[in-house]
DRENDO-1510 file (C-alpha; in Angstrom, 1 decimal, always signed):
<recs>
REC; n; res; u; v; w
REC; 1; UNK; +15.0; +9.0; +15.5 .
REC; 2; UNK; +14.1; +11.4; +18.5 .
REC; 3; UNK; +16.4; +11.3; +21.4 .
REC; 4; UNK; +14.1; +10.6; +24.3 .
REC; 5; UNK; +12.0; +7.5; +25.1 .
REC; 6; UNK; +8.8; +9.6; +25.4 .
REC; 7; UNK; +9.2; +11.0; +21.8 .
REC; 8; UNK; +10.1; +7.7; +20.4 .
REC; 9; UNK; +6.9; +6.2; +21.8 .
REC; 10; UNK; +4.8; +9.0; +20.5 .
REC; 11; UNK; +6.3; +8.7; +17.0 .
REC; 12; UNK; +5.5; +5.0; +17.0 .
REC; 13; UNK; +2.0; +5.6; +18.4 .
REC; 14; UNK; +1.3; +7.7; +15.3 .
REC; 15; UNK; +2.4; +4.8; +13.1 .
REC; 16; UNK; +0.3; +2.1; +14.6 .
REC; 17; UNK; -0.9; -0.4; +12.0 .
REC; 18; UNK; +1.6; +0.7; +9.4 .
REC; 19; UNK; +3.9; -1.6; +7.5 .
REC; 20; UNK; +7.6; -1.4; +8.4 .
REC; 21; UNK; +11.0; -2.9; +8.0 .
REC; 22; UNK; +13.3; -3.4; +11.2 .
REC; 23; UNK; +17.1; -3.8; +10.7 .
REC; 24; UNK; +18.6; -5.3; +13.9 .
REC; 25; UNK; +22.3; -5.8; +14.7 .
REC; 26; UNK; +22.6; -9.5; +15.7 .
REC; 27; UNK; +26.3; -9.6; +16.5 .
REC; 28; UNK; +29.6; -9.0; +14.6 .
REC; 29; UNK; +28.9; -8.1; +11.1 .
REC; 30; UNK; +25.5; -9.8; +11.2 .
REC; 31; UNK; +22.3; -7.9; +10.4 .
REC; 32; UNK; +18.8; -9.3; +10.5 .
REC; 33; UNK; +16.0; -7.6; +8.5 .
REC; 34; UNK; +12.3; -8.3; +9.3 .
REC; 35; UNK; +9.2; -7.0; +7.6 .
REC; 36; UNK; +6.0; -6.7; +9.5 .
REC; 37; UNK; +3.2; -4.4; +10.9 .
REC; 38; UNK; +3.5; -2.2; +14.0 .
REC; 39; UNK; +0.6; -3.7; +16.1 .
REC; 40; UNK; +0.9; -2.4; +19.7 .
REC; 41; UNK; +2.8; +0.0; +21.9 .
REC; 42; UNK; +3.2; -0.4; +25.6 .
REC; 43; UNK; +4.9; +1.6; +28.4 .
REC; 44; UNK; +8.4; +0.3; +27.6 .
REC; 45; UNK; +8.2; -2.0; +24.4 .
REC; 46; UNK; +6.4; -2.2; +21.1 .
REC; 47; UNK; +5.1; -5.2; +19.3 .
REC; 48; UNK; +5.5; -6.0; +15.6 .
REC; 49; UNK; +3.4; -8.7; +13.8 .
REC; 50; UNK; +5.9; -10.3; +11.3 .
REC; 51; UNK; +5.0; -11.3; +7.7 .
REC; 52; UNK; +4.5; -15.0; +7.9 .
REC; 53; UNK; +5.9; -15.6; +4.4 .
REC; 54; UNK; +9.3; -14.4; +5.5 .
REC; 55; UNK; +9.6; -15.4; +9.2 .
REC; 56; UNK; +9.0; -18.6; +11.2 .
REC; 57; UNK; +7.3; -16.8; +14.2 .
REC; 58; UNK; +4.4; -14.5; +14.5 .
REC; 59; UNK; +5.5; -11.4; +16.4 .
REC; 60; UNK; +8.5; -9.9; +17.9 .
REC; 61; UNK; +8.9; -7.2; +20.5 .
REC; 62; UNK; +11.6; -4.4; +21.0 .
REC; 63; UNK; +12.3; -1.8; +23.7 .
REC; 64; UNK; +12.3; +2.0; +22.9 .
REC; 65; UNK; +15.8; +1.8; +24.3 .
REC; 66; UNK; +16.9; -0.4; +21.3 .
REC; 67; UNK; +15.9; +2.5; +19.1 .
REC; 68; UNK; +17.5; +5.1; +21.3 .
REC; 69; UNK; +20.9; +3.1; +21.4 .
REC; 70; UNK; +20.6; +2.3; +17.7 .
REC; 71; UNK; +20.6; -1.5; +18.2 .
REC; 72; UNK; +17.7; -1.5; +15.7 .
REC; 73; UNK; +16.6; +0.8; +12.9 .
REC; 74; UNK; +13.1; +1.2; +11.7 .
REC; 75; UNK; +11.9; +2.3; +8.2 .
REC; 76; UNK; +8.1; +2.7; +7.6 .
REC; 77; UNK; +6.8; +2.0; +4.2 .
REC; 78; UNK; +4.8; +5.3; +4.3 .
REC; 79; UNK; +7.9; +7.4; +4.7 .
REC; 80; UNK; +10.1; +8.1; +1.8 .
REC; 81; UNK; +13.7; +6.8; +2.0 .
REC; 82; UNK; +15.1; +10.3; +1.8 .
REC; 83; UNK; +13.2; +11.2; +5.0 .
REC; 84; UNK; +14.7; +8.4; +6.8 .
REC; 85; UNK; +18.2; +9.2; +5.6 .
REC; 86; UNK; +17.7; +12.8; +6.8 .
REC; 87; UNK; +16.8; +11.5; +10.4 .
REC; 88; UNK; +20.0; +9.5; +10.5 .
REC; 89; UNK; +22.0; +12.5; +9.3 .
REC; 90; UNK; +20.4; +14.8; +12.0 .
REC; 91; UNK; +21.4; +12.3; +14.6 .
REC; 92; UNK; +25.0; +12.2; +13.5 .
REC; 93; UNK; +25.4; +15.9; +14.1 .
</recs>
């Protein structure tokens, strides 16, 4: 993922309406996976409409800072897994 809030927002803007998987850290050794569609981006947050078959609520929002601090990770269905792994490896360097 890019290293500034502005580039994170512009990248998400280019994926509006696409299906994605969010992996969120929920505490010690606990990870939450949610599937949904990126529906809206705002100045400091973005909204994901969740799949109703898998979740008990309709939508969830996250801040761009969550991505920047790696509290959450996003994988778009339109992107190959190898590309997502390459992004993670580039950040580690």
